[in-house]
VOGU-3710 file (C-alpha; in Angstrom, 3 decimals, decimal comma):
1> mstdfnpqfs> -150,688/104,313/64,199  -151,119/108,107/64,161  -149,381/110,836/66,729  -152,520/111,901/68,145  -154,455/108,527/68,511  -153,428/107,469/71,843  -154,169/103,739/72,576  -154,350/103,916/76,340  -156,803/106,327/76,100  -158,954/104,805/73,873
11> kigeilihqe> -161,744/101,537/73,886  -161,131/98,165/72,395  -163,002/98,786/69,488  -161,862/102,289/68,608  -158,120/100,759/68,876  -159,596/97,764/66,159  -161,138/100,324/64,067  -157,456/102,118/64,172  -155,798/99,284/63,681  -158,395/98,042/60,313
21> kisesqlnqa> -158,622/94,780/62,355  -162,448/95,731/62,209  -165,042/96,941/60,594  -167,680/99,716/61,468  -170,268/97,996/60,776  -168,544/94,530/62,447  -167,952/96,908/65,808  -171,754/97,912/65,781  -172,388/94,069/65,501  -170,956/93,273/68,959
31> laeqkntqgk> -172,301/96,053/70,355  -175,909/95,126/69,998  -174,728/91,098/71,002  -173,097/92,701/74,171  -176,219/94,365/75,362  -177,533/90,353/75,301  -174,674/88,080/76,892  -173,955/91,061/78,757  -170,195/90,063/77,704  -166,769/91,387/76,976
41> lgqtliemda> -166,397/92,817/73,808  -163,519/91,362/72,568  -164,698/88,037/73,535  -167,907/88,784/71,637  -165,950/89,822/68,088  -164,304/86,032/69,088  -167,132/84,603/68,780  -169,327/86,080/65,935  -165,693/85,008/63,773  -164,712/88,699/63,162
51> ireevvtsaf> -161,247/88,788/64,484  -158,133/86,117/66,430  -157,811/85,767/70,121  -154,300/86,838/69,519  -155,692/90,260/67,698  -158,226/90,694/70,825  -155,037/89,706/72,759  -152,137/92,102/71,229  -155,138/95,718/71,385  -155,881/95,013/75,179
61> alqmgykvad> -151,913/94,343/75,926  -151,669/98,237/73,716  -154,159/99,384/75,668  -153,087/98,582/78,582  -149,759/99,525/78,342  -148,348/96,076/78,336  -146,504/93,063/76,151  -147,768/90,231/74,822  -146,909/86,800/76,473  -146,107/84,551/72,911
71> nfilleadpn> -146,276/80,744/72,430  -142,724/80,564/73,055  -142,528/82,298/76,678  -145,599/80,792/78,266  -145,041/77,053/76,471  -141,453/76,965/77,402  -141,875/78,137/80,876  -139,361/77,102/83,417  -141,148/74,528/85,323  -139,190/76,126/88,858
81> iasmipedfa> -140,416/79,590/88,249  -143,293/78,186/87,438  -144,059/76,749/90,604  -143,409/80,222/92,812  -147,244/80,207/91,993  -149,667/77,415/93,711  -151,554/75,906/90,695  -154,953/76,090/92,439  -154,294/80,183/92,637  -152,435/80,418/89,094
91> rsnrvlavnk> -155,536/78,447/87,967  -158,120/79,918/89,518  -156,514/83,614/88,715  -155,335/82,919/85,178  -151,259/83,658/85,663  -148,270/81,862/84,783  -144,599/83,002/85,896  -142,288/82,568/83,223  -139,405/84,365/84,309  -137,470/86,491/87,094
101> nessivvame> -133,960/87,797/88,259  -133,640/89,008/92,125  -136,075/92,099/92,317  -138,447/91,394/89,615  -140,970/88,469/88,831  -142,940/88,098/84,997  -146,199/87,109/85,162  -148,656/86,329/82,031  -152,426/87,622/83,200  -155,214/86,949/81,459
111> dpedlitvda> -156,440/90,403/83,205  -153,460/92,924/84,024  -156,166/95,459/85,822  -157,154/92,828/88,459  -154,664/94,282/91,221  -155,853/92,052/94,136  -154,334/89,092/92,037  -150,639/91,596/91,423  -150,458/92,286/94,759  -151,088/88,431/95,848
121> ikrltnldpd> -148,557/87,243/93,418  -145,977/90,227/95,216  -147,200/88,825/98,568  -146,940/84,850/97,218  -143,036/85,553/95,745  -141,562/87,976/97,451  -141,237/90,153/93,864  -142,287/93,085/91,845  -144,391/91,541/89,204  -143,451/92,424/85,307
131> ilvsgttlme> -147,006/92,177/83,756  -147,153/90,204/80,183  -151,196/89,629/78,971  -151,996/86,676/77,417  -154,984/85,725/75,847  -157,417/82,492/77,515  -156,997/79,805/74,809  -152,989/80,239/75,117  -153,018/80,407/78,691  -155,372/77,030/79,352
141> kaldkvygei> -152,441/75,674/77,525  -149,687/76,385/79,002  -150,978/76,194/82,747  -151,398/72,172/81,262  -148,221/71,830/80,307  -146,092/73,309/82,537  -148,133/72,456/85,852  -147,991/69,013/84,112  -144,555/69,298/83,826  -144,355/70,140/87,264
151> qktaevseti> -146,899/67,117/88,942  -144,614/64,964/86,899  -141,344/66,269/88,337  -142,766/66,259/91,982  -143,168/62,314/91,700  -139,406/61,125/89,782  -138,345/64,204/92,978  -140,218/61,815/95,788  -138,635/58,781/93,906  -134,767/59,526/94,314
161> esitvisgde> -135,098/60,895/97,759  -131,628/60,360/99,620  -130,302/57,988/96,919  -127,221/57,554/97,408  -125,910/54,477/96,422  -127,469/51,614/94,722  -126,883/47,521/94,466  -128,615/45,015/92,752  -128,006/41,239/92,144  -127,691/39,531/88,594
171> gsqekvdlsp> -129,815/37,153/89,456  -132,820/39,524/89,744  -135,512/38,597/87,894  -136,057/40,050/84,881  -139,912/39,686/84,555  -141,269/43,613/85,882  -144,787/43,286/86,769  -146,325/46,912/85,967  -149,594/46,315/87,942  -150,736/48,578/90,984
181> ekasaedapi> -151,692/45,616/92,930  -147,468/44,503/92,784  -146,318/48,018/93,393  -145,177/47,677/97,473  -143,836/50,427/99,699  -140,492/48,797/100,544  -139,983/48,814/96,754  -136,352/50,946/96,318  -136,647/54,235/95,283  -134,759/53,476/91,871
191> eklvnlilie> -137,002/50,688/91,460  -139,694/52,903/91,650  -138,247/55,006/88,970  -137,686/52,894/86,657  -141,149/51,490/86,931  -142,544/55,339/86,556  -140,700/55,798/83,767  -142,251/52,593/81,950  -146,030/53,154/83,270  -145,459/57,215/81,642
201> sikeratdih> -144,275/55,148/77,913  -146,829/52,587/78,374  -149,478/55,006/78,986  -148,777/57,670/75,833  -148,288/54,969/73,451  -144,542/55,387/73,059  -142,287/53,150/70,816  -138,841/54,075/72,294  -137,888/55,533/75,189  -134,438/57,704/75,700
211> iepmekqiyi> -132,605/58,707/79,194  -129,372/60,640/77,899  -127,517/61,848/80,443  -126,169/65,573/80,195  -123,787/67,406/82,405  -126,207/67,989/85,422  -129,564/66,044/84,079  -131,004/63,667/82,882  -133,336/63,784/79,601  -135,136/61,412/79,891
221> riridgvlqt> -137,887/61,361/76,140  -140,311/59,028/74,841  -141,266/58,484/71,167  -145,262/59,259/70,081  -146,202/59,000/66,848  -142,449/59,429/65,547  -141,718/62,605/67,726  -139,300/62,021/70,524  -140,951/64,255/73,409  -139,583/65,231/77,031
231> imtppitsls> -141,620/63,521/80,361  -139,161/64,130/83,428  -135,921/65,400/83,886  -133,891/63,807/86,956  -130,952/65,324/88,520  -127,851/63,627/86,840  -126,893/61,591/90,620  -129,558/58,811/89,410  -127,732/57,637/86,326  -126,147/54,754/88,180
241> glvtrikils> -128,978/53,427/89,822  -130,477/53,571/86,814  -128,467/52,094/84,457  -127,814/49,583/87,223  -130,987/48,405/87,863  -131,849/48,246/83,551  -129,150/46,278/83,157  -129,917/44,145/85,749  -133,580/43,983/84,126  -131,497/43,146/80,596
251> nlniaekrlp> -128,985/40,866/82,625  -125,926/42,794/81,205  -122,914/43,385/82,791  -123,001/45,894/85,221  -119,475/46,276/86,119  -118,981/47,069/81,807  -119,593/50,953/81,171  -116,841/50,943/78,616  -118,166/49,160/75,881  -121,779/49,073/74,668
261> qdgrfsinsp> -124,411/46,088/75,462  -127,101/44,894/74,139  -129,994/43,470/76,105  -133,684/42,814/76,763  -135,998/41,853/79,308  -140,545/41,838/79,601  -143,038/43,902/80,869  -145,537/42,527/82,720  -148,772/45,172/82,665  -153,115/45,528/82,471
271> gkdldvrvsi> -153,547/44,911/79,065  -150,321/45,094/77,951  -147,323/42,434/78,148  -144,060/43,914/76,604  -140,853/43,263/75,238  -138,313/45,242/75,256  -135,387/45,746/73,859  -132,166/47,638/75,862  -129,717/49,359/74,306  -126,826/50,557/75,779
281> lptiygekiv> -123,926/53,248/74,603  -121,264/54,811/76,956  -121,147/58,934/76,197  -119,185/62,007/77,818  -121,159/62,298/80,745  -122,440/58,746/81,075  -124,563/55,494/79,595  -127,306/56,680/77,222  -130,209/54,016/77,196  -132,544/53,358/74,684
291> mrlldktgfd> -134,819/50,844/74,716  -138,131/49,650/71,945  -141,178/49,426/73,590  -142,473/45,901/71,619  -146,025/44,620/72,246  -146,303/41,233/72,272  -150,550/41,180/72,943  -151,253/40,757/69,170  -151,579/42,575/66,050  -155,382/43,873/65,411
301> inlkslgfpq> -154,007/46,277/61,940  -155,660/45,509/58,845  -155,130/46,659/55,910  -157,891/48,968/56,132  -156,984/51,239/58,763  -152,894/51,678/57,625  -154,780/54,104/55,275  -154,561/52,749/52,268  -155,847/55,227/50,135  -159,259/52,516/47,853
311> qnlgifkkii> -157,406/52,726/44,471  -153,985/51,248/46,132  -155,650/49,276/47,961  -157,229/47,220/45,317  -153,705/47,480/43,622  -152,174/45,548/46,950  -154,758/42,502/47,504  -154,594/42,132/43,892  -150,983/41,572/43,863  -149,988/40,198/47,224
321> nqpygmvvvs> -153,119/36,969/45,361  -150,957/36,314/43,522  -149,302/33,068/43,724  -145,276/33,769/43,435  -143,054/36,931/43,124  -141,810/39,176/45,259  -143,270/42,661/46,988  -140,740/44,711/48,947  -141,108/47,467/51,350  -139,124/50,419/51,791
331> gptgsgksts> -138,352/53,278/54,280  -136,535/54,276/56,589  -136,597/53,279/60,903  -139,763/53,419/61,952  -141,611/53,945/58,847  -143,883/50,882/59,130  -142,587/48,249/56,873  -142,986/45,587/59,078  -146,599/46,757/60,211  -147,202/46,698/56,589
341> lyaalkeiks> -146,361/43,096/55,377  -147,644/41,623/58,376  -151,528/43,352/57,046  -150,332/41,566/54,157  -149,519/38,016/55,891  -152,805/38,581/58,068  -154,848/39,363/55,190  -153,774/36,206/52,902  -152,894/33,263/56,102  -155,304/30,536/55,351
351> drtnittved> -155,233/27,273/56,516  -153,674/25,946/53,086  -150,718/28,126/53,342  -147,488/27,550/54,903  -146,875/31,152/56,356  -142,844/31,033/57,761  -141,278/34,403/58,732  -137,426/35,836/59,676  -136,816/38,327/61,504  -134,576/40,052/63,773
361> pveyqldgin> -136,715/41,030/66,001  -139,789/39,562/65,537  -141,714/42,609/66,464  -145,396/40,876/66,351  -146,436/37,210/67,320  -149,211/36,216/64,857  -151,882/33,092/65,348  -150,650/30,490/62,354  -147,782/31,913/61,427  -144,193/30,415/61,969
371> qvqvfedigl> -141,701/32,972/62,698  -138,281/32,339/63,442  -136,033/35,074/65,385  -132,442/35,321/63,992  -129,378/35,416/66,707  -126,704/36,493/65,282  -124,789/35,153/68,345  -124,944/32,098/68,274  -124,120/31,841/63,926  -128,166/31,943/63,481
381> tfgstlrsvl> -127,945/34,656/60,984  -130,510/35,493/58,230  -129,096/33,299/55,834  -128,562/30,208/57,222  -131,793/30,514/59,335  -133,144/30,990/55,339  -131,484/27,810/54,129  -133,020/25,930/56,658  -136,935/27,437/56,025  -136,325/26,593/52,457
391> rqdpdillig> -136,237/23,163/53,419  -139,675/23,276/56,240  -142,299/23,179/52,608  -142,831/27,170/52,890  -145,911/28,608/50,779  -145,162/32,463/52,137  -141,848/34,014/53,154  -141,543/37,457/54,962  -137,961/38,001/55,455  -137,632/41,171/57,587
401> eirdgetadi> -134,887/43,133/55,754  -132,362/42,424/52,892  -129,721/43,371/54,186  -126,403/41,585/52,152  -126,085/40,030/48,965  -126,308/36,443/50,245  -129,768/37,570/51,771  -130,750/38,821/48,382  -130,045/35,598/46,774  -132,203/33,661/48,926
411> avkfaltghl> -135,338/35,719/48,451  -134,788/35,866/44,895  -134,469/32,400/44,091  -137,303/31,455/46,720  -139,349/33,667/44,677  -138,907/32,979/41,384  -139,809/28,813/42,226  -143,203/28,829/43,139  -143,011/31,729/45,950  -144,642/34,718/47,718
421> vfstvhanda> -141,685/36,781/50,245  -142,346/39,747/51,458  -139,746/41,553/52,436  -138,157/45,511/53,940  -135,297/47,468/52,194  -133,771/50,602/53,571  -134,174/53,180/50,788  -135,695/56,866/49,947  -138,222/55,848/47,733  -139,858/53,099/45,675
431> pgtitrlldi> -137,838/54,488/42,762  -135,150/53,571/44,670  -135,830/50,604/46,054  -134,781/48,911/42,621  -131,861/50,803/42,410  -130,902/49,358/45,424  -131,509/45,727/44,996  -129,148/45,890/42,206  -126,300/47,439/44,492  -127,141/44,543/46,730
441> giapflvgsc> -126,120/42,039/44,230  -128,851/40,499/42,025  -128,742/40,799/38,961  -130,928/42,553/36,634  -132,754/40,097/34,854  -133,517/38,113/37,839  -134,665/42,090/39,594  -136,966/42,447/36,752  -138,511/38,540/37,031  -139,124/38,653/40,500
451> lnlvmaqrlv> -140,306/41,713/41,679  -143,959/42,363/41,687  -145,023/45,221/43,350  -142,164/47,613/44,845  -143,427/50,098/47,807  -142,165/53,264/49,719  -143,552/54,319/52,529  -143,749/56,637/55,593  -146,390/57,411/58,912  -147,567/61,072/59,614
461> rriclncken> -149,830/62,159/62,415  -152,992/62,180/62,682  -154,940/65,504/63,800  -156,293/65,146/67,618  -159,991/64,815/67,058  -160,236/65,964/70,670  -158,456/69,577/69,332  -159,158/69,747/66,103  -159,519/73,265/64,519  -159,535/74,555/60,734
471> ytpsreeldl> -157,949/77,691/59,663  -157,046/79,234/56,785  -153,907/78,478/55,046  -151,373/81,478/54,091  -150,054/81,448/51,049  -146,434/81,115/51,710  -147,524/77,848/53,599  -149,304/76,693/49,786  -146,224/77,645/48,263  -143,632/75,961/50,835
481> vgldpgkvkg> -145,155/72,189/49,303  -145,486/73,497/46,055  -150,097/73,510/46,843  -152,038/74,884/44,017  -154,222/77,481/46,134  -156,673/77,045/44,021  -156,746/73,255/44,976  -157,775/74,388/48,366  -161,662/74,602/48,570  -162,166/75,965/51,868
491> dlfqgkgcad> -160,118/75,786/54,696  -157,610/73,081/56,484  -157,914/71,804/59,491  -154,705/71,615/62,744  -154,427/70,500/66,307  -154,513/73,707/68,781  -153,770/71,013/71,720  -154,773/69,566/74,435  -154,245/67,135/77,365  -155,715/64,161/75,231
501> crntgykgrl> -152,590/65,031/72,782  -150,419/65,958/74,636  -150,963/69,790/74,028  -148,870/68,412/70,182  -151,772/68,990/68,274  -151,432/65,361/66,804  -152,757/62,229/68,134  -152,253/58,598/66,323  -150,450/57,633/62,503  -151,456/57,005/58,814
511> aifemipmar> -149,335/55,595/56,460  -148,660/57,506/53,220  -147,050/55,020/50,285  -145,656/55,380/46,792  -146,611/52,368/44,808  -144,941/50,908/41,824  -146,965/47,617/39,595  -143,895/46,028/38,100  -145,967/46,484/34,497  -144,198/44,749/31,155
521> elrklvfdsa> -141,912/48,464/30,556  -141,249/49,152/34,160  -139,121/44,954/33,339  -137,849/46,115/30,189  -135,878/48,930/32,004  -134,418/47,234/34,351  -133,496/44,456/32,342  -131,181/47,148/30,832  -129,948/48,411/34,113  -131,328/51,908/33,874
531> neddiresal> -131,286/54,251/36,659  -133,207/55,783/38,967  -134,520/58,750/37,142  -136,049/56,825/34,003  -137,644/54,102/36,154  -139,140/56,825/38,227  -140,161/58,743/35,299  -141,082/55,053/33,673  -143,618/54,839/37,375  -145,105/58,427/37,067
541> kngmitlrea> -145,929/57,422/33,249  -147,601/54,712/35,119  -149,391/56,651/37,130  -147,278/56,009/39,998  -148,341/59,133/43,320  -145,702/60,153/45,164  -145,229/60,008/48,613  -145,570/64,007/48,676  -148,351/63,762/46,587  -150,381/61,573/48,449
551> glsrvlegit> -149,670/63,445/51,952  -150,818/66,459/50,554  -154,069/64,622/49,473  -153,839/63,717/53,079  -153,705/67,180/53,947  -157,039/67,759/52,064  -158,905/65,699/53,467  -158,000/67,462/56,949  -156,366/63,880/58,145  -152,780/65,987/58,487
561> tveeivrstv> -151,274/69,464/58,312  -148,605/70,822/55,701  -146,194/70,601/58,413  -146,798/66,658/59,014  -145,068/66,383/55,408  -143,284/68,808/55,499  -140,809/66,646/57,975  -142,174/62,977/56,632  -141,647/63,563/52,572  -139,121/65,401/50,478
571> edl> -140,192/67,879/46,994  -140,645/66,005/43,812  -138,019/67,800/41,943
//
């Protein structure tokens, strides 16, 4: 910027031209349009798609002599500081308090020229306002996020007020009814807090709840679409009551605080019937609790809704309708392996077949299918259960997970004797799944003979449809995933964040797949105990689409983002 140019004595249009953000013709067009709309020049330029909102905000801040409030400052604002300004005042005047010291308070504003509001902030807080400039979109997002957290914190604080000692009867009922008509003013505060956590988790479609004690407070986080998000932070004084209540519900030993414990209970809520698996682990600040929520109300997912591309869908349907053989799905915990296999069973079940599953735990309940829950504490292991199942005349068998040589041996023998077997293993990709089966101890000739299909999968988050917007990706972003700019026809899409998606930009998930039908060439490689690289090379020659490639195709379709693919897959080497 030249020394003879002073932005504080210049108009917005002049600043933007000086910064080479717009052209003279764009400015003239915007000025003409402004006469008709009577709006602000910056907003007019944004609506013309001549410039981004952040650029206008930066120019306005330069003109006024203030700094710009960036995303981090606003979205990560301390709720305790923000609450110094009432929500109604903050929303109506478009302000947010983000930081403070003994004499001043840092406040983001859309219009720092509003001296009446500045003066009101000073009177409300008894501190001198230090102004930052924010754009409209970012301010709206930050107000929703920060004051949403304040509302939840207030609700939590109300429930745990005056709690000192929490006691309970180990004979308390195991089933919690969360329906509104069952709520009572006489309920113990800690019970209200537990119910509040469960209700919020169910409402947000969470799969897991983490209650994590730290030195001064508890972090309560829920996993939504595979990603953890903090929903409340009650004080550490409430930990004892929380742990005791959940132990009582799970029929666990409330006196034992030194050893890990596992339990379960059920939840009834309107439209939901959930099984809750509880795991308690001692940490240096107290016992940490993780609860997995399993929906028992029914399974309404089919193969099409999983996200199979049309080509892969045809292959998968063809193979699962084979009379015998083995289908193995791999992936990390929470990647949707069991869901895919349930969808397969739902597709092929009929009155003519006897389908049995052996699982730990039974994640979904399906009509017309015999489901067995493994219970190792009493000796009901995968191995012993499977030996009994073989005498039940099954046609199709689903094994929740192949964990050891005994389970693997039974599965292979079952597949080789004219039955169809579905199972899962933990492996990084489809070629690695084959070598994993060999590592477990299955003979190569057996693996090669019984396998029909090997599939690896991941779950990626869908872009929220409510706040979906297009953008032009940078060259660096495309290079990050090895995407050829020539393949990108037009813009990509992202979610800007809204109340519907908790300001994440994502809502819902879909699966991406890496699929290897066992062709003759691949079977020969397995017979010869080939290594993973040779199997991968052969699979690629036969048309295997890698997880990264499958993910990028969904990016180009506008379903997910580059960020999600980087998070969920590794680069193809």
